[in-house]
C-alpha positions as CSV (number, residue, x, y, z in Angstrom):
1,X,-122.2,11.5,-14.5
2,X,-125.6,12.0,-12.9
3,X,-127.4,11.6,-16.2
4,X,-125.5,8.4,-17.1
5,X,-126.3,6.8,-13.7
6,X,-130.0,7.7,-14.1
7,X,-130.1,6.3,-17.6
8,X,-128.3,3.1,-16.4
9,X,-130.8,2.7,-13.6
10,X,-133.7,3.0,-16.0
11,X,-132.2,0.3,-18.2
12,X,-131.7,-2.0,-15.2
13,X,-135.2,-1.4,-13.9
14,X,-136.6,-2.1,-17.4
15,X,-134.9,-5.5,-17.5
16,X,-131.8,-4.5,-19.3
17,X,-128.1,-5.5,-19.2
18,X,-125.4,-3.0,-18.8
19,X,-121.6,-2.8,-18.9
20,X,-120.1,-0.7,-16.1
21,X,-116.7,0.1,-14.4
22,X,-115.9,-1.5,-11.1
23,X,-112.8,-1.5,-8.8
24,X,-110.6,-3.5,-11.2
25,X,-112.4,-4.4,-14.4
26,X,-115.5,-3.5,-16.4
27,X,-118.4,-5.6,-15.4
28,X,-121.6,-6.9,-17.0
29,X,-124.7,-6.6,-14.9
30,X,-128.4,-6.6,-14.3
31,X,-130.8,-6.8,-11.4
32,X,-130.5,-10.1,-9.6
33,X,-134.3,-10.7,-9.3
34,X,-134.8,-10.5,-13.1
35,X,-134.2,-14.1,-14.3
36,X,-134.4,-13.2,-18.0
37,X,-131.7,-10.5,-17.6
38,X,-129.5,-12.9,-15.5
39,X,-129.8,-15.5,-18.2
40,X,-128.8,-12.9,-20.8
41,X,-125.7,-11.9,-18.8
42,X,-124.7,-15.6,-18.7
43,X,-125.3,-15.9,-22.5
44,X,-123.4,-12.7,-23.4
45,X,-120.4,-13.8,-21.3
46,X,-120.8,-17.5,-22.4
47,X,-120.5,-18.3,-18.7
48,X,-121.3,-21.8,-17.4
49,X,-124.4,-21.2,-15.2
50,X,-123.0,-23.7,-12.6
51,X,-120.3,-21.2,-11.7
52,X,-122.7,-18.6,-10.2
53,X,-122.4,-14.8,-10.2
54,X,-121.4,-12.0,-7.8
55,X,-123.7,-9.4,-6.4
56,X,-122.3,-5.9,-5.7
57,X,-124.0,-3.4,-3.4
58,X,-123.3,0.1,-2.0
59,X,-124.5,-0.9,1.4
60,X,-125.3,-3.8,3.6
61,X,-129.0,-2.7,3.6
62,X,-129.2,-3.4,-0.1
63,X,-128.2,-7.1,0.5
64,X,-131.1,-7.8,2.9
65,X,-132.9,-10.8,1.7
66,X,-130.0,-11.8,-0.6
67,X,-127.6,-12.7,2.2
68,X,-128.4,-14.6,5.4
69,X,-129.0,-12.2,8.3
70,X,-126.2,-13.5,10.4
71,X,-123.8,-13.0,7.5
72,X,-125.0,-9.5,6.9
73,X,-123.9,-8.5,10.4
74,X,-120.5,-10.2,9.8
75,X,-119.6,-8.5,6.5
76,X,-116.5,-6.4,6.9
77,X,-116.6,-2.8,5.6
78,X,-115.3,-2.4,2.1
79,X,-111.6,-1.4,1.6
80,X,-111.1,0.9,-1.4
81,X,-107.5,-0.3,-1.8
82,X,-108.3,-4.0,-1.6
83,X,-111.9,-5.0,-2.6
84,X,-112.9,-8.4,-1.4
85,X,-115.8,-10.5,-2.7
86,X,-117.2,-12.6,0.2
87,X,-118.8,-16.1,0.0
88,X,-121.8,-15.8,2.3
89,X,-124.8,-18.0,3.2
90,X,-127.6,-17.0,0.8
91,X,-130.8,-15.3,1.9
92,X,-134.4,-16.3,0.8
93,X,-134.3,-14.2,-2.4
94,X,-131.4,-16.1,-3.9
95,X,-132.1,-18.4,-6.8
96,X,-129.9,-21.2,-8.2
97,X,-129.4,-19.0,-11.2
98,X,-127.4,-16.6,-9.0
99,X,-125.6,-19.3,-7.0
100,X,-125.0,-21.8,-9.7
101,X,-124.0,-25.1,-8.2
102,X,-122.5,-23.4,-5.2
103,X,-124.0,-23.5,-1.7
104,X,-122.9,-19.9,-1.0
105,X,-123.5,-16.5,-2.6
106,X,-120.7,-14.2,-3.7
107,X,-121.2,-10.6,-2.6
108,X,-119.1,-7.5,-2.5
109,X,-119.6,-4.1,-0.9
110,X,-118.3,-1.5,-3.3
111,X,-116.9,2.0,-2.8
112,X,-116.3,2.4,-6.6
113,X,-118.1,5.7,-7.5
114,X,-120.0,4.4,-10.5
115,X,-120.9,0.9,-9.2
116,X,-122.0,2.2,-5.8
117,X,-124.2,5.0,-7.4
118,X,-125.7,2.4,-9.8
119,X,-126.7,0.2,-6.9
120,X,-128.1,3.1,-5.0
121,X,-130.0,4.4,-8.0
122,X,-131.6,1.0,-8.7
123,X,-132.2,0.5,-5.0
124,X,-130.8,-3.0,-5.4
125,X,-127.6,-5.0,-5.5
126,X,-126.3,-5.6,-9.0
127,X,-125.3,-8.8,-10.7
128,X,-121.6,-8.3,-11.5
129,X,-119.4,-10.5,-13.6
130,X,-116.3,-9.4,-15.4
131,X,-116.8,-8.1,-18.9
132,X,-115.0,-10.8,-20.8
133,X,-115.9,-14.0,-22.6
134,X,-115.4,-16.9,-20.3
135,X,-111.8,-18.0,-20.3
136,X,-110.6,-14.8,-22.0
137,X,-108.7,-11.9,-20.5
138,X,-110.7,-9.3,-18.5
139,X,-111.5,-6.0,-20.1
140,X,-110.1,-2.7,-18.6
141,X,-110.0,-0.8,-21.9
142,X,-113.0,1.3,-22.9
143,X,-112.4,0.8,-26.7
144,X,-112.2,-3.0,-26.3
145,X,-115.3,-3.0,-24.1
146,X,-117.3,-1.1,-26.8
147,X,-116.0,-3.4,-29.5
148,X,-116.7,-6.7,-27.7
149,X,-119.9,-5.8,-25.8
150,X,-121.4,-2.6,-27.3
151,X,-123.8,-4.5,-29.6
152,X,-124.7,-7.1,-26.9
153,X,-125.6,-4.8,-23.9
154,X,-128.3,-2.2,-23.6
155,X,-126.1,0.5,-22.1
156,X,-122.4,1.1,-21.4
157,X,-122.0,3.3,-18.3
158,X,-119.3,6.0,-18.7
159,X,-116.5,5.9,-16.2
160,X,-113.1,4.4,-15.4
161,X,-112.2,1.2,-13.6
162,X,-110.6,1.7,-10.2
163,X,-106.9,1.2,-9.3
164,X,-107.0,-2.5,-9.0
165,X,-105.5,-4.4,-12.0
166,X,-108.1,-7.3,-12.2
167,X,-111.0,-9.0,-10.5
168,X,-111.4,-8.8,-6.7
169,X,-110.0,-11.3,-4.3
170,X,-112.6,-13.9,-3.2
171,X,-112.7,-15.1,0.4
172,X,-114.9,-17.4,2.5
173,X,-116.8,-15.2,5.0
174,X,-116.9,-17.8,7.8
175,X,-113.1,-18.3,8.0
176,X,-111.5,-15.7,5.8
177,X,-109.9,-18.4,3.5
178,X,-108.8,-17.0,0.2
179,X,-110.5,-18.8,-2.7
180,X,-109.2,-16.5,-5.5
181,X,-106.3,-14.2,-4.8
182,X,-106.1,-10.7,-6.3
183,X,-104.3,-10.2,-9.6
184,X,-100.9,-8.6,-9.0
């Protein structure tokens, strides 16, 4: 696993796009400060740029500059059994490319062994969007992932998705309101 994480970090730091396992689905990702790579993720997924993207990180420290300071202090610790993506106030490093037409920024602290190691190895949060074409079912199967995205990404990180059966729940940080429930 150590070699694949190192290889994935090199790809990310070189401006590449990867596919990697997360808590519930495979994700497509890149570094959030690389506009060309972010645009490429959107194109690969065929995602409307107005929808925005999620940033995942292994620690609150990695989100400094990406999330407003007051919201950093309010982020709950991650729950391995029920990952939550929080809508926060963006920090100064956030561009409209990441937020889309939203006022807030979606972030998730991850305990997933691969996603968290990737974030730590790149010393950065990662753009994370589910590995599926917009409007199509999410991918949890490695064979389907390779077939659909192998030729389109620079590296597929080995590993398995977590125990969740789909994308994470999305909640508003300021009041806890659920914007997208978890998939049963």
